[in-house]
N, C-alpha and C positions, 0 to 999 in steps of 0.2 A: 681505409682510404678515405672519406671525410676529414676528417681532421686535420692529415698530409693536405690535403687538396683545397683547407679552409689556410692552411699556414702556407701553403705559395699563394694562395690570394693575395693577404694579409701582407705578403710579403710584396707581391709585385705591386700592393697599392703605394705601399711604405715607399718603393721605387720610384716608381711613376711621381706620387710628391715631391722627394726630393728630386727629380735629375733636372736640367736643364733647359727642358721645355719653353718654349713660348708657351701663349694661351691655345692657339690653334691644335698646338703637336700636345701635349697634353690632352683636350678633347681627344681628337680622332685616336691616339693611344686608349685611354680611358674607355673611349666606342668600342674598341678593334678586345680590349680585356671584357666587358659585355657578352659583345658576342656573340666569345667560344670557350670563353671557361667554367669547369664547372662549377665551381660556385658561386658565379657571379648572381646577382639577387636577381636577372628579370627569369619568366616562367619559360620553360624549357619549353614550349609551344613556338612563344614567340623569340627565339634565338636565330630560327634557319634565316627568316625573314628578314631580323634585325639590321639598319642600316645606320642607329644611330641615337642617342639620345637628342633634345631636343634641347635648344641656348638661347638663353637671350644673347648677341652681338655683344661681342666686348666692350663695353662699359665705363674710360676711365673714369668718369666720375663714383664711381660705384669703390673703389677705390682711398677708406681714409688713413689716418691717423690720430687716435683716442688716446686722452688722458684715462688714468685706472686710478681707483679707490678705492679706501678698503672695502669688504664687503667678510659677515662672516652667519653662520647657518646653517643646517646639513639640511636638506632632503631629503625625502623617501619617494620614489616612479615607482609604483611596482606597472613594467612591461606586458605583464599580463600570460608572458611567455615563458621562457622552461627558467630566463636569466632571472624569474619574481621581481620579487622587490632590489632595485640598486637605491642605493645611497651615494648621491650627491653633495658638496663642502663648496659651497661659494670662494672660490679664490679673489676675485677683482670684479668692478663694474669697472665695465670702458665707456665711456660717456663722448658718445655718439653722434652724428648731424641726423642718425635714424632717430635714438632715444637709446636710453641707459639698454644695456647687455649685459647682464651675466657671465660672468665667465664659471665656470664649474670643476671641478675634478674629480673624478668617479672613486666610490670610494669601496674600492677592492685589491684585491692585488693585483703587487703594477700598476695600477690606478692611470690618471691619464685626461688631459686638460678638454675639455668638449664645450661646444656652444653653439645649441641648436638652437633658429627663433625661426619665429611668425612671424611674417610679415603683412601689408596688405595687398601684396602679390595673391598670397595662400589663397587657394577655394576659387580662384579663376584663371590664374594663369600660370602658377604651379600651387607644387601639391599642397591640398589642404593643410591636413596634419603640420606643414611647416618644414625647414630645410634646416641644413647642420652645416656653416661655417669651418667645425676643426672638429674634428674626432677620433687624440692621439692611438686613443687604445686599437683602432680602423685603420693605422697607419698614414693618417692625413696628414702632414707636418708639414709647416714651412707656407704653405698656398693661402688656406684662408684665412691664418692669423700668422702674423708674427711679430713679438714678441722683442721690443727696443727696450736701448736707453733710459733712464731717466720715468722710471713706471707710465711705460707709455707701450703701446700696440700697434702694431697698422692691419686692416684687416681689408681684406683685398674681396669684394661679394661678386665678384667676376667667377669666384671657387664654390659661391653656395652649391650643395649637390642634393639631395631624394634620399631619406633615410629607403634601406630594403624594401619596408609595408608597405613603400609608396609602388614600389611593379610588383608584390606580389603578396599574397593574404597569410602568406604560411611562412613570414618573417612580423615581428613583434617589435618594435621600437619606441625607443622612449624618445615623448617629443615634448615641443617648447611647451615651461611653462609658461606660469602668468606672465611674469615679471621681466621674461624676452619673449613680448608680441609687444612687437611698436606696430603702427597704424598706417606710417607711408610704407606704398608697393617700395620694394626695393628692385627695377628690372634691372636685373645681373644675372649669372648665374645659371640654374639646370632648370629647365619649364616641366611641367607638369607630365608625365610621360602616360601617353597613349597606347598600349602595346598595341 
C-alpha cells in the first residue's frame, strides 16, 4: 500500500502546484498535507503537534525573470539511498540576479526538470544542504519555475522548499551541485525545519 500512498502524495502535490491558490493558500494547503498524509516527509512523531512549516514572508523581490543560455554535459550524483547514482543532464543556465543556476534534466524513465540551489542563507536560516526551486518528477510544476518565450524563465523563490532529507534522516536527497551554489542569501521560501 505504500506505493499507492506515494502515488496519492505525488498527485496531491502536483494538483497543489497547479492550483489557483495564492502563496498563503498554497502554504496552508501544503502544511495540512504534511500534517496528515502517510507519505509526508515529517517524522511520524512530529505529526500530532505539527502546526505548519516555517517560511519567510512573501517577498516580491524574489520573483525574477532570467535569460537562458545553452549548457551541456551530464553529471552523476550518488544520493546514498535506494536511488543510488542518478544522472542529470544540463538543460540550460539561467542568469539570475543571485548568480547563474543550472537547470537539470533527470536522465531516468520519464525524466523531469530539477533545480536545486544552495544560497547564502543555507546553514543559518534555511536547510544547510540547500533547497529546491522545482523537481517536476515530484510534481512541482508551475510555481518556482515557469518557462517563458524567448529562452527565458520566471523564477519565484517564494516557492523554494526543503528536500525530504531536511525533515528526517530516513530520506536521501540529491543536493545542489557546486554550480548551483550562490553566495547571496535568498530570503524567500521555506526556512529550516525544527521538529
